[in-house]
Structure formats: structure tokens, C-alpha cells
C-alpha positions as CSV (number, residue, x, y, z in Angstrom):
1,M,-8.4,18.3,-20.3
2,T,-5.3,16.2,-19.8
3,K,-5.7,12.5,-19.9
4,T,-2.5,11.6,-17.9
5,I,-2.8,9.9,-14.6
6,K,0.1,10.7,-12.2
7,I,1.2,7.9,-10.0
8,A,3.9,8.3,-7.2
9,Y,5.7,5.0,-6.6
10,L,7.4,5.2,-3.2
11,Y,10.9,3.8,-3.2
12,E,10.4,1.6,-6.3
13,D,14.2,0.8,-6.4
14,L,14.2,-0.5,-2.8
15,M,10.6,-1.8,-2.2
16,N,9.9,-4.2,-5.0
17,T,11.2,-7.6,-3.7
18,Y,8.2,-9.6,-4.8
19,G,7.3,-8.1,-8.1
20,D,4.9,-5.6,-6.6
21,S,5.5,-3.2,-9.5
22,G,3.1,-5.5,-11.3
23,D,0.3,-3.7,-9.4
24,V,1.2,-0.5,-11.1
25,K,1.5,-2.1,-14.5
26,I,-1.9,-3.6,-14.2
27,L,-3.5,-0.3,-13.2
28,S,-1.6,1.5,-16.2
29,Y,-3.0,-1.2,-18.5
30,L,-6.6,-0.8,-17.2
31,L,-6.4,3.0,-17.4
32,K,-5.1,2.9,-20.9
33,Q,-8.3,0.9,-21.8
34,Q,-10.3,3.9,-20.6
35,G,-8.2,6.4,-22.6
36,F,-5.6,7.5,-20.0
37,T,-1.9,7.5,-20.1
38,T,0.1,7.1,-17.0
39,Q,3.1,8.9,-15.6
40,V,4.9,7.0,-12.9
41,D,7.3,8.9,-10.8
42,D,9.8,7.1,-8.4
43,V,10.1,8.9,-5.0
44,S,13.2,7.5,-3.4
45,I,16.3,8.2,-1.4
46,D,17.7,10.8,-3.8
47,T,14.4,12.4,-4.6
48,P,13.6,15.9,-3.3
49,E,10.5,16.3,-1.1
50,F,7.4,15.8,-3.1
51,N,3.8,17.0,-2.8
52,A,1.5,13.9,-2.7
53,Q,-1.4,16.3,-3.7
54,D,0.1,16.6,-7.1
55,Y,-0.7,12.9,-7.7
56,D,-3.7,10.8,-8.5
57,F,-2.4,7.6,-6.8
58,L,0.3,6.6,-4.3
59,F,1.8,3.1,-4.4
60,F,4.2,1.6,-1.8
61,G,5.5,-1.9,-2.3
62,G,7.2,-4.4,-0.1
63,G,11.0,-5.0,0.6
64,Q,13.5,-7.0,2.5
65,D,14.2,-6.1,6.2
66,F,17.4,-4.3,5.4
67,E,15.9,-2.1,2.7
68,Q,12.9,-1.5,4.8
69,T,15.1,-0.2,7.6
70,V,16.8,2.2,5.1
71,V,13.6,3.4,3.7
72,A,12.0,3.9,7.3
73,K,14.7,6.5,8.0
74,D,14.3,8.5,4.8
75,L,10.5,8.2,4.7
76,L,9.9,10.4,7.7
77,R,10.6,13.5,5.7
78,H,7.5,12.7,3.6
79,K,5.2,12.0,6.6
80,Q,3.1,15.2,6.5
81,T,2.4,15.1,2.7
82,I,1.5,11.4,2.8
83,A,-0.7,11.9,5.9
84,D,-2.5,14.8,4.3
85,Y,-3.1,12.7,1.1
86,I,-4.5,9.9,3.1
87,E,-6.7,12.0,5.2
88,A,-8.1,13.7,2.1
89,S,-9.5,10.3,1.1
90,K,-7.3,10.0,-1.9
91,P,-6.3,6.5,-3.2
92,M,-3.2,4.6,-2.0
93,L,-2.2,1.0,-2.0
94,A,0.6,-0.2,0.3
95,I,1.9,-3.8,0.1
96,C,3.6,-5.8,2.8
97,G,6.6,-3.6,4.0
98,G,4.9,-0.4,2.7
99,Y,1.8,-1.4,4.7
100,Q,3.8,-1.9,7.8
101,L,5.6,1.5,7.4
102,L,2.3,3.4,7.5
103,G,1.9,2.2,11.1
104,D,3.5,3.4,14.3
105,Y,6.4,0.9,14.5
106,Y,7.7,-2.5,13.7
107,E,9.7,-4.5,16.1
108,I,12.4,-6.8,14.5
109,S,13.6,-10.2,15.9
110,D,16.3,-8.8,18.2
111,G,13.9,-6.5,19.8
112,T,14.9,-3.3,18.0
113,V,12.0,-1.0,17.4
114,I,11.9,0.8,13.9
115,K,9.7,3.9,13.8
116,G,7.1,4.0,11.1
117,L,5.2,7.0,9.8
118,G,2.7,6.8,12.5
119,I,-0.2,7.8,10.2
120,L,-2.4,4.8,10.9
121,P,-2.8,3.1,14.4
122,L,-1.3,-0.2,13.8
123,H,2.0,-1.9,14.7
124,T,4.0,-5.0,13.4
125,I,6.0,-7.6,15.3
126,F,8.5,-9.8,13.4
127,K,8.7,-13.5,14.3
128,A,11.6,-14.7,12.1
129,D,11.2,-18.3,13.2
130,A,7.4,-18.4,12.2
131,R,7.3,-17.1,8.7
132,M,3.8,-17.0,7.0
133,I,4.2,-18.1,3.4
134,G,1.8,-19.6,0.8
135,D,-1.3,-19.1,-1.2
136,T,-4.1,-17.0,0.3
137,E,-7.8,-16.5,-0.3
138,F,-10.0,-14.0,1.4
139,E,-13.4,-12.3,0.9
140,T,-13.6,-8.5,0.3
141,E,-16.3,-6.0,-0.5
142,W,-15.5,-6.6,-4.1
143,G,-15.6,-10.4,-4.0
144,T,-13.0,-13.2,-3.6
145,V,-9.3,-12.4,-3.8
146,K,-6.5,-15.0,-4.4
147,A,-2.9,-14.1,-3.8
148,F,0.3,-15.1,-2.2
149,E,1.9,-14.1,1.1
150,N,5.5,-14.3,2.4
151,H,6.1,-12.3,5.5
152,S,7.4,-12.8,9.1
153,G,5.6,-9.5,10.2
154,R,2.4,-9.9,12.3
155,T,0.4,-6.7,12.0
156,Y,-2.2,-5.7,14.6
157,F,-4.7,-2.9,14.6
158,D,-4.4,-0.4,17.7
159,D,-7.7,1.2,16.9
160,P,-10.2,-1.4,15.3
161,E,-12.9,1.3,15.2
162,K,-10.8,3.4,12.9
163,L,-9.2,0.7,10.7
164,K,-11.2,-2.0,8.9
165,P,-9.7,-5.2,7.4
166,L,-9.5,-5.5,3.6
167,G,-11.0,-9.0,3.9
168,K,-11.8,-12.1,5.8
169,M,-9.4,-15.0,5.5
170,V,-10.5,-18.3,3.9
171,T,-7.0,-19.7,3.3
172,G,-3.7,-18.4,4.7
173,Y,-2.7,-16.1,7.6
174,G,-3.3,-12.5,6.4
175,N,-2.3,-9.9,9.0
176,N,-1.5,-12.4,11.7
177,P,-2.3,-16.0,12.8
178,D,-4.9,-14.8,15.3
179,D,-7.3,-12.3,13.9
180,G,-8.5,-14.1,10.7
181,V,-8.3,-11.0,8.5
182,E,-6.2,-9.7,5.7
183,G,-5.0,-6.2,5.1
184,M,-6.5,-2.8,6.1
185,R,-8.8,-0.2,4.8
186,Y,-8.9,3.4,6.0
187,K,-10.7,5.9,3.8
188,E,-9.4,5.2,0.4
189,T,-6.0,3.7,1.5
190,I,-5.6,-0.1,1.3
191,G,-2.8,-2.0,3.1
192,S,-2.2,-5.7,2.2
193,Y,0.2,-8.5,2.5
194,S,-1.0,-9.8,-0.8
195,H,1.6,-10.4,-3.6
196,G,1.0,-12.1,-6.8
197,P,0.5,-9.2,-7.5
198,L,-2.7,-8.3,-5.7
199,L,-4.3,-6.5,-8.6
200,K,-4.3,-9.6,-10.8
201,N,-7.6,-9.8,-9.0
202,V,-9.4,-7.6,-11.5
203,N,-12.3,-6.9,-9.2
204,V,-10.0,-5.1,-6.8
205,A,-8.1,-3.4,-9.6
206,Q,-11.2,-2.1,-11.3
207,A,-12.4,-0.7,-7.9
208,L,-9.1,1.2,-7.6
209,V,-9.3,2.5,-11.2
210,K,-12.6,4.1,-10.5
211,Q,-11.0,5.7,-7.3
212,I,-8.1,6.9,-9.3
213,I,-10.1,8.5,-12.1
214,A,-12.4,10.2,-9.6
215,N,-9.3,11.6,-7.7
216,H,-7.8,12.7,-11.1
217,E,-10.9,14.6,-12.0
218,A,-11.2,16.2,-8.7
219,R,-7.5,17.3,-8.7
220,L,-7.9,19.0,-12.2
221,A,-11.1,20.7,-11.1
222,A,-9.3,22.2,-8.0
223,E,-6.4,23.6,-10.1
224,P,-6.4,27.3,-10.9
225,V,-7.7,28.1,-14.4
């Protein structure tokens, strides 16, 4: 049985403004400790359409407004495969801009509305004059998380029955200044505004590693002999 974990990194070259690739490096390190190697494939502007079901984990980092607008236009061609992957309860982590793009839309400061993937019922409103930046702390199912946020986007759930927060804020803003929560969980998909990177919090990283290994084993079991 192969011991290679396959990770699809969505738009690594454009969506890595705050060092979010550190999340993938941490996962690779923890997986290596358990006897796995990792294959990280960059899915970007010049990449042909990919099949998310061929991967054990999807990662989508954050980016600046311009890069995010470019990515939003290209990303739509991958909507169905990403949606199928998420609905199949396979693990994905989306940070900041990646998190926003899983939603229906984001509205930038001049009122322009940029279409997201529309996979998850959430939307984001940018307030350029009220940036949310600083250290954060929040409580999750896996314990306390400490990170760093730097975003003008305010994300709101449009279906709170379907989406659950990743955590409850102790310090910082999280999704927006009003709701007192950070990030999002839907099935095995996590969205978060946490940089730092997020997975320096080993409690969260270890939980993801378990999900990734379980998905890897299920993927191999489903392959034709």
C-alpha cells in the first residue's frame, strides 16, 4: 500500500500572502512522523482541470485583493469537483481569501460584487477603512487556538443551521466584529481567518492529520484492484 499523501494546493503562487504555506509544511512534517510522504500539487491559472477526488486533502490560502479577484475568475472552472469533494466529507482547509471564495460572493469597497464558488452559504463585505488586525485567541472543539488575523473582509453565514463556527472568540474579531466567532466548519471543511500559520496550533493540526489519513485510506480502498 502506498504511503504517499496527495495534497492539492489551490493557487499556491497567488494565494500565499501571509505565509499560509506553513500550514502545508506542518502537515507534511506531522504526516512524515507517522510514516507518510507528501505530494503537493499546485493547482493554478495554467493548470488543467483537476479531479479533487484524486487527493487526500485540499488547501486554499489567502491573498491580496487583486490576486483574489484574478483567482475568483479562474476558480469557477473547478467548482463542481471542489463541491463534490466537500460534500463527500473529505478534509479541506481554506484560509482568509480562500475561505471567502468558498462562499456566494464578496463585495469590495467600491460596491463591486465578485462571485465566489457558491458552495457554502456565506458572503463577505469588505470595509477598507476598518481593517481587523492583531493577535487572536478562540476556543474550539480541540481546545484553545492562538493565531493572527489581518483582513478587511467581514464574513457572515447565510445559513447558520448548515454552517458552524470553528471557534468562539476570546481575543480579536474573527469572522466579523458582531458575531463573536471565528471561522467555519461544514462537514470536514474548515474555513478560518487565522494566519500564523493556523496549524502551529498542534491540537488543530493533529485533528486534521487524522482526517487526512482516514481519507487517504478510504480513497485507496475505493480504487480498482
